[in-house]
C-alpha positions as CSV (number, residue, x, y, z in Angstrom):
1,M,-202.3,-9.5,-59.6
2,A,-201.0,-12.3,-57.4
3,L,-197.6,-12.1,-59.1
4,S,-197.5,-8.3,-58.4
5,I,-198.1,-8.9,-54.7
6,I,-195.4,-11.5,-54.5
7,F,-192.6,-9.6,-56.3
8,S,-193.2,-6.1,-55.1
9,P,-191.1,-6.6,-51.9
10,L,-188.4,-8.1,-54.1
11,L,-188.4,-5.1,-56.4
12,L,-188.4,-2.7,-53.5
13,S,-185.5,-4.6,-52.0
14,F,-183.5,-4.2,-55.3
15,F,-184.4,-0.5,-55.3
16,L,-183.2,-0.1,-51.7
17,F,-180.1,-2.1,-52.5
18,F,-179.0,0.0,-55.5
19,S,-179.9,3.2,-53.6
20,L,-177.5,2.2,-50.9
21,L,-174.7,1.4,-53.4
22,Q,-175.3,4.6,-55.4
23,P,-173.4,7.0,-53.1
24,L,-170.4,4.6,-53.0
25,T,-170.3,4.6,-56.8
26,F,-169.7,8.3,-57.0
27,A,-167.9,8.8,-53.7
28,T,-164.6,10.8,-53.7
29,Q,-161.5,8.6,-53.7
30,K,-158.3,9.5,-51.9
31,S,-155.1,7.6,-51.3
32,Y,-154.6,6.2,-47.8
33,V,-152.0,4.2,-45.8
34,V,-153.3,1.2,-44.0
35,Y,-150.8,0.2,-41.2
36,L,-151.0,-3.3,-39.8
37,G,-147.9,-3.4,-37.5
38,S,-145.0,-5.9,-38.0
39,H,-144.4,-9.2,-39.9
40,S,-143.8,-12.6,-38.4
41,H,-141.1,-13.4,-41.0
42,G,-137.4,-12.5,-40.5
43,L,-135.3,-9.7,-41.9
44,E,-134.8,-11.5,-45.2
45,P,-138.2,-12.8,-46.3
46,T,-138.5,-15.5,-49.0
47,Q,-140.5,-14.9,-52.1
48,S,-143.2,-17.1,-50.7
49,D,-143.3,-14.9,-47.6
50,I,-143.7,-11.8,-49.7
51,E,-146.4,-13.4,-51.9
52,R,-148.3,-14.5,-48.8
53,V,-148.2,-11.0,-47.2
54,T,-149.2,-9.4,-50.4
55,D,-152.1,-11.8,-50.9
56,S,-153.3,-11.1,-47.3
57,H,-153.5,-7.4,-48.1
58,Y,-155.7,-8.2,-51.1
59,E,-157.9,-10.5,-49.0
60,L,-158.3,-7.9,-46.3
61,L,-159.3,-5.1,-48.6
62,G,-161.5,-7.4,-50.7
63,S,-163.2,-8.8,-47.6
64,F,-165.0,-5.5,-46.9
65,S,-167.7,-6.4,-49.5
66,E,-169.0,-8.9,-46.8
67,G,-169.9,-6.0,-44.5
68,Y,-172.7,-4.9,-46.8
69,A,-174.3,-8.3,-46.8
70,Y,-174.2,-8.3,-43.0
71,I,-175.9,-4.8,-42.8
72,L,-178.6,-5.7,-45.3
73,E,-179.4,-9.2,-44.0
74,E,-181.8,-7.8,-41.5
75,F,-183.9,-6.2,-44.2
76,F,-184.0,-8.6,-47.1
77,S,-185.4,-12.1,-47.5
78,F,-183.3,-15.1,-48.0
79,V,-183.8,-14.9,-51.8
80,C,-182.7,-11.2,-51.9
81,L,-179.6,-12.1,-49.8
82,L,-178.6,-14.8,-52.3
83,L,-179.0,-12.4,-55.2
84,L,-177.1,-9.8,-53.3
85,L,-174.2,-12.2,-52.7
86,I,-174.0,-13.0,-56.4
87,L,-173.9,-9.3,-57.3
88,L,-171.2,-8.7,-54.7
89,Q,-168.9,-11.2,-56.5
90,S,-168.3,-8.5,-59.2
91,S,-168.4,-5.5,-56.8
92,L,-165.7,-2.8,-56.4
93,H,-164.7,-4.6,-53.1
94,S,-163.7,-7.9,-54.7
95,K,-160.2,-9.3,-54.4
96,E,-159.5,-8.4,-58.0
97,K,-160.6,-4.8,-57.5
98,A,-158.5,-4.7,-54.3
99,K,-155.4,-5.5,-56.5
100,E,-156.2,-2.5,-58.6
101,K,-156.7,-0.2,-55.6
102,I,-153.5,-1.1,-53.8
103,F,-150.4,0.6,-55.2
104,Y,-147.9,-0.3,-52.4
105,S,-147.8,-3.5,-50.3
106,Y,-145.3,-3.2,-47.5
107,T,-143.9,-6.7,-47.2
108,N,-140.4,-6.6,-45.8
109,N,-140.4,-5.1,-42.3
110,I,-143.5,-2.9,-42.1
111,N,-146.8,-4.6,-42.5
112,G,-149.4,-2.6,-44.4
113,F,-150.4,-1.2,-47.8
114,A,-151.2,2.0,-49.5
115,A,-154.4,2.2,-51.6
116,V,-156.9,4.5,-53.3
117,L,-160.0,4.2,-51.2
118,E,-163.4,5.8,-50.6
119,E,-163.9,7.5,-47.3
120,E,-166.4,4.8,-46.2
121,E,-163.9,2.0,-47.0
122,A,-161.1,3.7,-45.0
123,S,-163.4,4.2,-42.1
124,S,-164.5,0.6,-42.1
125,L,-160.9,-0.6,-42.4
126,A,-159.9,1.5,-39.4
127,K,-162.3,-0.5,-37.3
128,H,-160.9,-3.9,-38.2
129,P,-159.2,-5.6,-35.3
130,D,-156.0,-6.4,-37.3
131,V,-155.6,-2.7,-38.4
132,V,-153.5,-0.4,-36.3
133,S,-154.3,2.8,-38.1
134,V,-155.6,4.2,-41.4
135,F,-154.4,7.7,-42.4
136,L,-154.4,9.9,-45.5
137,N,-151.4,9.7,-47.8
138,K,-150.4,13.3,-46.9
139,G,-147.6,15.4,-48.4
140,K,-144.6,16.5,-46.3
141,K,-142.0,19.1,-47.1
142,L,-138.2,19.3,-47.2
143,H,-136.3,20.8,-44.3
144,T,-133.7,22.5,-45.4
145,T,-117.0,22.6,-44.9
146,R,-116.2,24.5,-41.8
147,S,-118.7,22.5,-39.8
148,W,-116.4,19.8,-38.7
149,N,-113.6,22.2,-37.6
150,F,-116.2,24.0,-35.4
151,L,-117.3,20.6,-34.0
152,G,-113.7,19.8,-33.0
153,L,-113.2,16.9,-35.5
154,E,-110.4,18.8,-37.1
155,A,-108.2,21.8,-36.2
156,D,-106.6,24.2,-38.8
157,G,-107.1,21.6,-41.5
158,M,-105.5,18.7,-39.5
159,V,-107.2,15.8,-37.7
160,P,-105.9,15.7,-34.1
161,P,-105.3,12.4,-32.3
162,Y,-108.4,12.8,-30.1
163,S,-110.7,13.3,-33.0
164,L,-113.7,11.0,-33.2
165,W,-113.0,10.7,-36.9
166,K,-109.8,8.7,-36.1
167,K,-111.5,6.6,-33.4
168,A,-114.4,5.7,-35.8
169,R,-112.1,5.3,-38.8
170,Y,-114.0,8.1,-40.6
171,G,-117.2,6.0,-40.6
172,E,-115.5,3.3,-42.6
173,D,-118.1,0.8,-44.1
174,V,-121.0,2.3,-42.2
175,I,-123.9,2.5,-44.6
176,I,-125.9,5.8,-44.4
177,G,-129.2,6.0,-46.2
178,N,-130.9,9.3,-47.0
179,L,-134.6,9.8,-47.7
180,D,-134.8,13.0,-49.7
181,T,-134.8,14.2,-53.3
182,G,-132.3,11.7,-54.6
183,V,-128.6,12.2,-55.5
184,W,-126.4,13.8,-58.2
185,P,-124.0,10.8,-58.6
186,E,-121.3,12.7,-60.5
187,S,-120.5,14.9,-57.5
188,K,-117.0,14.5,-56.3
189,S,-118.4,13.9,-52.8
190,F,-119.5,10.5,-54.0
191,S,-116.2,9.5,-55.6
192,D,-115.1,6.0,-54.6
193,E,-111.4,6.7,-55.0
194,G,-109.4,4.8,-52.4
195,M,-112.5,2.8,-51.1
196,G,-112.5,-0.9,-50.7
197,P,-115.2,-3.5,-51.8
198,V,-118.8,-2.9,-51.0
199,P,-119.6,-4.4,-47.5
200,S,-121.0,-7.9,-47.8
201,K,-124.0,-7.0,-45.6
202,W,-125.4,-4.7,-48.3
203,R,-128.5,-6.1,-50.0
204,G,-129.7,-3.1,-51.9
205,I,-129.7,-2.2,-55.6
206,C,-128.8,0.7,-57.9
207,Q,-132.1,1.4,-59.6
208,H,-131.4,2.5,-63.2
209,D,-133.6,4.2,-65.7
210,T,-133.5,4.7,-69.5
211,K,-132.9,8.5,-69.6
212,D,-130.7,9.7,-66.7
213,G,-129.2,6.5,-65.4
214,V,-127.8,6.8,-61.9
215,V,-124.6,4.8,-61.9
216,C,-123.4,3.6,-58.5
217,N,-119.9,2.8,-57.3
218,R,-118.1,1.7,-54.1
219,K,-119.1,5.0,-52.4
220,L,-122.6,5.5,-53.7
221,I,-123.7,1.9,-53.3
222,G,-127.4,2.2,-53.8
223,T,-130.2,4.3,-55.2
224,R,-133.9,3.8,-55.4
225,Y,-137.0,6.0,-56.1
226,F,-140.5,5.9,-54.8
227,N,-143.3,7.9,-56.6
228,K,-146.5,6.0,-56.4
229,G,-147.8,8.0,-53.4
230,Y,-146.9,11.2,-55.3
231,A,-148.6,9.9,-58.4
232,A,-151.8,9.2,-56.5
233,Y,-152.1,13.0,-56.1
234,A,-150.3,14.3,-59.2
235,G,-151.7,11.8,-61.8
236,H,-149.8,10.2,-64.6
237,L,-146.0,10.8,-64.4
238,N,-143.8,10.9,-67.4
239,S,-140.4,9.3,-67.7
240,S,-138.6,12.1,-66.0
241,F,-140.0,10.9,-62.7
242,Q,-138.6,7.4,-63.2
243,T,-135.2,8.2,-61.7
244,A,-133.3,8.6,-58.4
245,R,-131.3,11.5,-59.9
246,D,-131.6,14.7,-57.9
247,S,-132.8,17.7,-59.9
248,E,-133.7,19.9,-56.8
249,G,-130.4,19.8,-54.8
250,H,-131.6,19.1,-51.3
251,G,-130.9,15.4,-51.3
252,T,-127.4,15.7,-52.7
253,H,-126.7,18.4,-50.1
254,T,-127.9,16.4,-47.1
255,L,-126.4,13.1,-48.2
256,S,-123.0,14.6,-48.8
257,T,-123.2,16.4,-45.5
258,A,-123.6,13.1,-43.8
259,A,-121.4,10.8,-45.9
260,G,-119.6,12.9,-48.5
261,N,-116.0,12.0,-49.3
262,F,-113.1,14.5,-49.0
263,V,-113.3,17.2,-51.7
264,P,-110.4,19.7,-51.7
265,G,-110.9,23.2,-53.1
266,A,-114.7,23.3,-52.5
267,D,-116.4,26.7,-52.3
268,V,-119.6,28.5,-53.1
269,L,-119.1,31.1,-55.8
270,G,-115.5,31.6,-54.6
271,Y,-116.4,31.9,-50.9
272,G,-115.6,29.5,-48.0
273,N,-112.8,27.8,-49.9
274,G,-111.5,24.6,-48.3
275,T,-111.9,20.8,-48.2
276,A,-115.5,19.8,-48.0
277,K,-116.4,16.5,-46.4
278,G,-119.3,14.7,-44.7
279,G,-119.6,13.7,-41.1
280,S,-118.5,10.2,-42.0
281,P,-116.2,10.6,-45.1
282,H,-115.4,6.9,-45.5
283,A,-119.0,5.7,-45.0
284,R,-121.0,4.2,-47.9
285,A,-124.0,6.2,-49.2
286,A,-127.5,5.1,-50.4
287,A,-130.1,7.5,-51.8
288,Y,-133.8,6.9,-51.5
289,K,-135.7,9.4,-53.5
290,V,-139.1,10.1,-52.0
291,C,-139.5,13.8,-52.7
292,W,-140.7,15.4,-56.0
293,P,-141.7,18.8,-57.3
294,P,-144.2,20.5,-54.9
295,I,-148.0,20.1,-55.3
296,N,-150.1,23.0,-54.0
297,G,-147.1,24.8,-52.6
298,S,-145.4,22.4,-50.2
299,N,-146.6,18.8,-50.6
300,E,-143.6,17.0,-52.1
301,C,-142.8,14.0,-50.0
302,F,-145.8,11.7,-49.6
303,D,-146.4,9.3,-46.7
304,A,-146.9,6.2,-48.8
305,D,-143.6,6.7,-50.6
306,I,-141.8,7.5,-47.3
307,L,-143.1,4.3,-45.7
308,A,-142.1,2.3,-48.8
309,A,-138.6,3.7,-48.6
310,F,-138.2,2.8,-44.9
311,D,-139.5,-0.7,-45.5
312,V,-136.9,-1.3,-48.3
313,A,-134.0,0.5,-46.6
314,I,-134.2,-1.6,-43.5
315,S,-133.9,-4.8,-45.6
316,D,-131.1,-3.2,-47.8
317,G,-128.8,-3.2,-44.7
318,V,-128.4,0.5,-43.8
319,D,-126.9,1.4,-40.4
320,V,-128.1,5.0,-40.3
321,L,-131.0,6.8,-41.9
322,S,-131.1,10.5,-42.4
323,V,-134.5,12.2,-42.9
324,S,-134.5,15.9,-43.5
325,L,-138.2,16.3,-44.1
326,G,-141.4,16.5,-42.2
327,G,-144.9,17.9,-41.8
328,D,-147.2,19.1,-39.1
329,P,-146.8,17.0,-35.9
330,T,-149.3,14.2,-35.9
331,E,-150.1,11.1,-33.8
332,F,-147.4,8.5,-34.0
333,S,-149.7,5.9,-35.5
334,D,-150.7,8.3,-38.2
335,D,-147.2,9.5,-39.1
336,A,-145.2,7.6,-41.8
337,I,-141.8,8.9,-40.4
338,A,-142.7,7.8,-36.9
339,I,-143.9,4.4,-38.0
340,G,-141.0,3.8,-40.4
341,S,-138.4,4.9,-38.0
342,F,-139.8,2.7,-35.2
343,H,-139.4,-0.4,-37.4
344,A,-135.8,0.8,-38.3
345,V,-134.8,1.4,-34.7
346,A,-136.3,-2.1,-33.8
347,K,-133.7,-3.5,-36.2
348,G,-130.8,-1.6,-34.7
349,I,-130.8,1.3,-37.2
350,T,-130.2,4.9,-35.9
351,V,-132.7,7.4,-37.4
352,V,-131.8,11.1,-37.4
353,A,-134.4,13.6,-38.5
354,S,-134.6,17.4,-38.8
355,A,-136.7,19.4,-36.3
356,G,-138.1,21.5,-39.1
357,N,-137.9,25.1,-40.5
358,S,-141.0,26.5,-39.0
359,G,-139.5,28.5,-36.0
360,P,-139.3,30.5,-34.0
361,S,-143.0,30.0,-33.0
362,P,-143.4,27.5,-30.1
363,G,-144.9,24.1,-30.7
364,T,-143.7,23.9,-34.3
365,V,-141.1,21.0,-34.0
366,S,-141.8,18.0,-36.2
367,N,-140.5,14.4,-36.1
368,V,-141.3,14.1,-32.4
369,A,-141.3,10.4,-31.7
370,P,-139.0,9.5,-28.8
371,W,-137.1,6.8,-30.9
372,L,-136.0,9.5,-33.4
373,I,-132.9,11.8,-32.9
374,T,-134.5,15.1,-33.7
375,V,-131.9,17.9,-34.5
376,G,-132.4,21.6,-34.4
377,A,-130.4,24.1,-36.5
378,S,-127.8,26.5,-35.1
379,T,-124.9,28.6,-36.5
380,M,-121.2,28.0,-36.6
381,D,-118.2,30.3,-36.3
382,R,-117.9,31.2,-39.9
383,A,-119.6,34.1,-41.6
384,F,-119.9,35.4,-45.2
385,T,-119.9,39.1,-44.4
386,I,-121.0,42.1,-46.4
387,Y,-121.3,45.6,-45.0
388,V,-124.0,48.2,-45.7
389,A,-122.8,51.8,-45.6
390,L,-125.7,54.3,-45.2
391,G,-125.6,58.0,-46.2
392,N,-125.6,59.0,-42.5
393,R,-122.2,57.3,-42.1
394,K,-123.6,54.3,-40.3
395,H,-122.1,50.9,-41.2
396,L,-124.1,47.7,-40.7
397,K,-122.9,44.1,-40.8
398,G,-124.8,41.7,-43.0
399,A,-124.5,38.3,-44.6
400,S,-124.5,37.2,-48.2
401,L,-123.1,34.7,-50.7
402,S,-123.8,36.8,-53.8
403,D,-120.9,37.0,-56.2
404,K,-122.5,40.1,-57.8
405,R,-121.1,43.6,-57.3
406,L,-122.6,47.0,-57.6
407,P,-122.1,48.6,-61.1
408,A,-119.7,51.2,-59.6
409,E,-118.1,51.9,-56.3
410,K,-120.4,54.7,-55.3
411,F,-123.5,55.4,-53.2
412,Y,-126.8,54.6,-54.8
413,P,-130.3,55.9,-54.1
414,L,-132.1,53.8,-51.3
415,I,-135.8,53.1,-51.3
416,S,-138.2,51.1,-49.1
417,A,-140.1,48.4,-51.1
418,A,-143.3,49.8,-49.5
419,D,-142.7,53.1,-51.3
420,A,-142.1,51.3,-54.5
421,K,-145.4,49.4,-54.7
422,A,-147.2,49.0,-58.0
423,T,-150.5,50.9,-58.2
424,D,-152.7,47.9,-57.7
425,Q,-150.7,46.3,-54.9
426,S,-150.7,46.6,-51.1
427,E,-147.8,48.2,-49.2
428,E,-147.6,44.9,-47.2
429,D,-147.0,42.8,-50.3
430,A,-144.6,45.4,-51.7
431,L,-142.5,45.5,-48.5
432,L,-142.2,41.7,-48.7
433,C,-141.1,42.1,-52.3
434,K,-143.7,39.6,-53.6
435,P,-143.9,38.8,-57.3
436,G,-145.7,41.6,-59.2
437,A,-145.9,43.9,-56.2
438,L,-143.1,46.3,-57.3
439,D,-143.2,49.3,-59.7
440,P,-140.1,49.1,-61.9
441,K,-140.2,52.9,-62.6
442,K,-139.7,53.5,-58.8
443,V,-137.1,50.8,-58.3
444,K,-134.8,51.1,-61.3
445,G,-131.2,52.0,-60.5
446,K,-131.8,51.9,-56.7
447,I,-130.9,49.7,-53.7
448,L,-134.2,48.2,-52.5
449,V,-135.0,47.5,-48.9
450,C,-137.2,44.3,-48.5
451,L,-138.6,42.8,-45.3
452,R,-138.1,39.1,-44.5
453,G,-141.1,36.8,-44.3
454,E,-143.6,34.7,-46.2
455,N,-141.9,34.4,-49.6
456,G,-138.3,33.1,-50.0
457,R,-135.3,35.2,-49.3
458,V,-133.6,34.6,-52.7
459,D,-136.9,35.2,-54.5
460,K,-137.2,38.6,-52.9
461,G,-133.8,39.5,-54.5
462,H,-135.0,38.0,-57.8
463,Q,-138.1,40.3,-57.7
464,A,-135.9,43.3,-56.9
465,L,-133.7,42.4,-59.9
466,L,-136.7,42.0,-62.2
467,A,-137.9,45.5,-61.1
468,G,-134.5,47.0,-62.0
469,A,-132.8,47.3,-58.6
470,V,-129.0,47.4,-58.5
471,G,-128.9,45.9,-55.0
472,M,-131.0,44.8,-52.1
473,I,-131.0,45.1,-48.3
474,L,-133.0,42.3,-46.7
475,A,-134.1,43.3,-43.2
476,N,-135.3,40.8,-40.6
477,D,-138.7,41.1,-39.1
478,E,-139.0,40.9,-35.3
479,N,-139.6,37.2,-35.2
480,S,-136.4,36.5,-37.1
481,G,-134.4,38.5,-34.6
482,N,-130.6,38.3,-35.0
483,E,-130.4,35.4,-37.4
484,I,-128.9,36.4,-40.7
485,I,-128.3,33.9,-43.5
486,A,-125.8,34.0,-46.4
487,D,-127.8,33.2,-49.5
488,T,-126.6,33.0,-53.1
489,H,-128.6,36.1,-54.2
490,V,-128.9,37.0,-57.9
491,L,-127.9,40.6,-57.3
492,P,-125.7,42.4,-54.7
493,A,-127.5,41.9,-51.4
494,A,-127.1,42.1,-47.7
495,H,-129.2,40.3,-45.1
496,V,-129.2,42.4,-41.8
497,N,-130.7,41.6,-38.4
498,F,-133.8,43.1,-36.9
499,T,-132.0,45.9,-35.0
500,D,-130.0,47.0,-38.0
501,G,-133.1,46.7,-40.2
502,E,-134.8,49.1,-37.9
503,A,-131.9,51.5,-38.3
504,V,-132.2,51.3,-42.1
505,F,-136.0,52.1,-42.0
506,S,-135.4,54.9,-39.5
507,Y,-132.8,56.4,-41.9
508,L,-135.2,56.1,-44.8
509,N,-137.9,57.9,-42.9
510,R,-135.7,60.8,-41.8
511,S,-133.7,61.4,-44.9
512,K,-135.0,63.3,-48.0
513,S,-132.4,61.7,-50.3
514,P,-131.4,58.4,-48.7
515,M,-128.3,56.7,-50.2
516,A,-126.4,53.4,-49.5
517,F,-123.5,51.3,-50.6
518,L,-122.8,47.6,-50.4
519,T,-119.3,46.2,-50.0
520,N,-118.0,43.0,-51.6
521,V,-118.6,39.7,-49.6
522,R,-115.7,38.3,-47.6
523,T,-115.3,35.1,-45.5
524,E,-114.7,35.6,-41.7
525,L,-113.7,32.7,-39.4
526,A,-113.8,32.3,-35.6
527,T,-116.8,34.7,-35.3
528,K,-118.4,35.1,-31.9
529,P,-120.8,34.2,-30.4
530,A,-121.3,30.8,-31.9
531,P,-123.3,28.8,-31.9
532,F,-126.7,30.5,-31.5
533,M,-130.0,29.2,-32.6
534,A,-131.3,29.8,-36.1
535,S,-134.7,31.5,-36.0
536,F,-136.1,29.2,-38.6
537,S,-135.3,26.1,-36.5
538,S,-138.6,24.7,-35.2
539,R,-139.2,24.9,-31.5
540,G,-140.8,22.8,-28.8
541,P,-142.8,21.9,-26.9
542,N,-143.8,18.6,-28.4
543,I,-147.5,19.1,-29.0
544,I,-148.1,15.4,-29.6
545,E,-146.5,14.2,-26.3
546,E,-145.3,16.9,-24.1
547,S,-143.5,14.5,-21.8
548,I,-141.0,13.9,-24.6
549,L,-138.6,16.8,-25.1
550,K,-138.0,17.8,-28.8
551,P,-135.7,18.7,-30.4
552,D,-133.1,16.4,-28.8
553,I,-130.0,18.3,-29.7
554,T,-128.8,21.1,-32.1
555,A,-126.1,21.1,-34.7
556,P,-124.7,23.4,-37.4
557,G,-127.5,24.0,-39.9
558,V,-126.8,27.5,-41.3
559,S,-124.5,28.2,-44.3
560,V,-123.2,24.6,-44.6
561,I,-121.1,24.0,-47.7
562,A,-121.8,20.6,-49.3
563,A,-122.5,19.0,-52.7
564,F,-125.4,20.1,-54.9
565,T,-127.1,19.1,-58.0
566,Q,-125.8,20.3,-61.4
567,A,-129.4,20.4,-62.8
568,I,-129.9,23.9,-61.4
569,G,-127.8,26.7,-59.9
570,P,-127.6,27.3,-56.1
571,S,-129.8,30.5,-56.4
572,D,-132.6,28.4,-57.9
573,A,-133.2,26.2,-54.9
574,D,-135.9,26.6,-52.2
575,Y,-134.8,26.6,-49.4
576,D,-123.8,12.7,-29.3
577,K,-123.0,14.6,-26.3
578,P,-124.0,18.2,-26.3
579,T,-122.9,21.4,-24.8
580,T,-125.0,24.3,-23.6
581,R,-122.2,26.9,-24.0
582,D,-121.0,29.0,-27.0
583,N,-117.4,29.8,-27.9
584,N,-117.5,32.7,-25.4
585,G,-118.2,30.2,-22.6
586,E,-121.7,31.7,-22.3
587,P,-125.1,30.0,-22.5
588,I,-126.2,29.4,-26.1
589,L,-128.4,32.2,-27.3
590,D,-131.6,32.1,-29.2
591,S,-132.0,34.3,-32.3
592,T,-133.8,36.9,-30.1
593,N,-130.5,37.4,-28.2
594,T,-132.0,35.7,-25.1
595,K,-130.8,32.5,-23.6
596,A,-132.0,29.5,-25.5
597,T,-134.2,27.0,-23.7
598,P,-134.3,23.2,-24.3
599,F,-137.4,23.9,-26.5
600,A,-134.9,25.4,-29.0
601,D,-131.6,23.5,-28.5
602,G,-132.8,20.3,-26.7
603,A,-130.0,19.0,-24.6
604,G,-127.5,21.4,-26.2
605,H,-125.1,21.6,-29.1
606,V,-123.5,18.3,-30.3
607,Q,-119.8,17.6,-29.4
608,P,-118.8,14.5,-31.3
609,N,-115.4,13.9,-29.6
610,R,-117.0,13.8,-26.2
611,A,-119.9,11.7,-27.4
612,A,-117.4,8.9,-28.0
613,D,-116.7,8.7,-24.3
614,P,-119.7,10.0,-22.4
615,G,-119.1,8.2,-19.1
616,L,-122.7,7.1,-18.7
617,I,-125.4,6.2,-21.1
618,Y,-129.1,5.6,-20.7
619,D,-129.7,2.2,-22.4
620,L,-133.0,2.6,-24.2
621,T,-134.5,-0.5,-25.9
622,V,-137.5,-1.2,-28.0
623,N,-139.3,-2.5,-24.9
624,D,-138.9,1.0,-23.3
625,F,-140.6,2.6,-26.4
626,L,-143.4,0.0,-26.3
627,N,-144.0,0.6,-22.6
628,F,-144.1,4.3,-23.4
629,L,-146.7,3.7,-26.1
630,C,-148.8,1.5,-23.8
631,S,-148.7,4.2,-21.1
632,R,-150.0,7.0,-23.3
633,G,-153.5,8.0,-22.5
634,N,-153.6,5.9,-19.4
635,T,-151.6,8.2,-17.1
636,K,-151.8,11.9,-16.2
637,K,-149.2,13.9,-18.0
638,D,-148.0,15.8,-14.8
639,I,-144.4,16.2,-16.0
640,K,-144.0,17.9,-19.3
641,L,-140.6,18.6,-20.7
642,F,-137.4,19.9,-18.9
643,S,-131.4,25.6,-17.7
644,D,-128.4,25.5,-16.1
645,K,-129.6,25.6,-12.5
646,P,-129.5,22.4,-10.3
647,A,-133.3,22.4,-10.3
648,P,-136.2,24.1,-12.0
649,P,-137.2,27.2,-9.9
650,G,-140.2,26.6,-7.7
651,V,-139.6,22.8,-7.9
652,T,-137.7,20.5,-5.7
653,V,-136.0,17.6,-7.4
654,S,-134.7,14.5,-5.6
655,V,-132.7,11.6,-7.2
656,A,-132.4,8.3,-5.6
657,P,-129.8,7.0,-5.3
658,S,-127.7,10.1,-5.7
659,I,-124.6,8.0,-6.4
660,L,-124.3,5.3,-9.0
661,R,-121.5,2.8,-8.4
662,F,-120.4,0.8,-11.4
663,R,-118.0,-2.1,-11.0
664,K,-117.6,-3.0,-14.7
665,T,-118.2,-1.7,-18.2
666,G,-121.7,-2.4,-19.4
667,E,-123.3,-2.7,-16.0
668,E,-126.8,-1.2,-15.7
669,K,-128.2,0.8,-12.8
670,M,-131.6,2.3,-12.1
671,F,-132.5,5.6,-10.4
672,K,-135.7,7.5,-9.6
673,V,-136.3,11.2,-10.2
674,T,-139.1,12.8,-8.1
675,F,-140.5,16.3,-8.7
676,K,-142.4,18.3,-6.1
677,R,-143.6,21.8,-5.9
678,A,-141.5,23.9,-3.5
679,P,-143.4,25.4,-0.5
680,K,-145.1,28.6,-1.3
681,A,-143.9,28.4,-4.9
682,V,-146.2,29.8,-7.6
683,L,-145.8,28.1,-11.0
684,T,-147.6,29.6,-13.9
685,D,-145.5,28.4,-16.9
686,Y,-142.7,26.1,-18.0
687,V,-139.6,26.1,-15.8
688,F,-136.3,24.6,-16.8
689,G,-133.4,22.8,-15.0
690,M,-130.7,20.2,-15.5
691,L,-130.0,16.7,-14.1
692,T,-126.2,16.1,-14.2
693,W,-124.3,12.9,-13.3
694,K,-120.5,13.5,-12.9
695,D,-117.4,11.5,-12.1
696,G,-114.8,14.2,-12.2
697,K,-114.2,13.7,-15.9
698,H,-117.6,13.1,-17.5
699,F,-120.7,15.3,-17.2
700,V,-123.9,13.5,-18.3
701,R,-126.7,16.1,-18.6
702,S,-130.4,15.6,-19.1
703,P,-132.5,18.8,-19.4
704,L,-135.6,19.0,-17.1
705,V,-138.7,20.8,-18.1
706,V,-141.7,21.1,-15.6
707,R,-145.1,22.6,-16.0
708,H,-147.6,22.7,-13.1
709,Y,-151.3,22.0,-13.7
């Protein structure tokens, strides 16, 4: 009886202890990124440096077993605590278990690790004084020839003396890295013909595999792949994932757009014939594959892999990093692209990222950190034109890159997809030409009219073809406005703008026997106006930090001809100093035919030749970005983001001093900009203006965006 009295508390203690551990045993595990800031070692860490950092990551994660002893110390006797400590030696939180949980240790430039954790572990880690942030390993998505002529780098196939290409020696020996879906190395864009030795500063590798080896050369000097973050969601990956080879096409396209060599006779299905080349044709290229087949629709590029690629690319010796992917805007400390790019910029690397493809809704821009150059998408002065002839003798101009032709040169019956719905489908889904929504008996032998939106443009044509259509008219919805895109459709197809689409639907509603005909596609040059903003280009304001204007600039992003993977056909794929004027001398237009604001085009459309001699630069350093980060949350955000007028309407702007006198190149000057509400002015929304410094030759513009609270 005495023994029972003595050991009952001990037994109760064990019961309570195991009860507390039970939920942890069966808790849901997810993959997280634990960000710890920077390293104290240099750009080229020794093996002992790497081992020390890696071991510190194991120690940190393993140390969290100690927290449970601290919590339970108040409730158990000394004997129970000793027993508890013995049990914890073999717990899930031991150093050995930490090694099993961690699948990436970031040891080169970025300090942190990626691991499979329970929610309680992640929450506890986030409170540790050495931890900057802990965030879920989330999936991001991809953002999807004549360009350089339009930008003034060449004229009529010749490179003029004033071209930035000549001044910059075509990017000779600049190393451009690309975080994307990998590369198709056999593309002629990556030929090393005429190129010299690989720059001595290059420290990267060409990561081979056993099945589809990616062979590098003096042009494509490095390839790597990162898939552990993806595997944390997808599960076991077979050998087809152990490669940097691009089977999707996006990475090959974006890398060749940036660094592709000269490729004469390039075209898409016979259209746009010419010499394809990247922005820096003599630059060296390096591919970092971080994106894989989508999981749950759009999760294809995971944070843990992106951060690992940044960490390695910085050490490899790249000069520029191109990142055409992103996700929903999130706090900088929880965003792998923001974190990785900060460390890259701190090492003197320029990081250029896409604004995103979620426009035209406001507040959709991604990659919004101030140290990134965020680029919107606009058109250029080339069009792949197809005409729609309606039975009422109206002719509508559309866009297409389809190499298919109607079976015969005659008018065909025309039908709205809404009137061709399958019996168990809604008119809404049928009008969008979604899979399974169409009745082949109603569609066969006709030209089908589909509405743009939700599912892919090329997929709509595929569904029309499956249902037996001989052709398709793709009509813009109101949000898409005037933007039309030339896609490689699988059947004769014309993409028309919203106004012309309304004319098609009006004709369908008024005619008893509507008919239509589609011409063949032809290439048109020097089209006007150009540029104008693509409707899909993501728009500001920057919802994470409204005082930072995003996007920064806009550049050609519609119907760009560049290299592509040979694993699939083009129809199978998913899809400086700026100017604020188009080639008519008018303000750049948005896709809605209204004047574009800085939330669409940032500071304007890039002009590379003028960027080489801007006249005045704002010399931002890492310290400026650090001061910015320190100030966030400690000051009122009175000034938000910033037209062509000398000041935003309803606001007075003063600049002191109003004249900057420079006596030598490289001299730095400071000035102060003050905003005040004009007397009797009523401000209810954003207003726009422009701050311009000029010396008779140069015009250095900064967009101003003000919102009153």
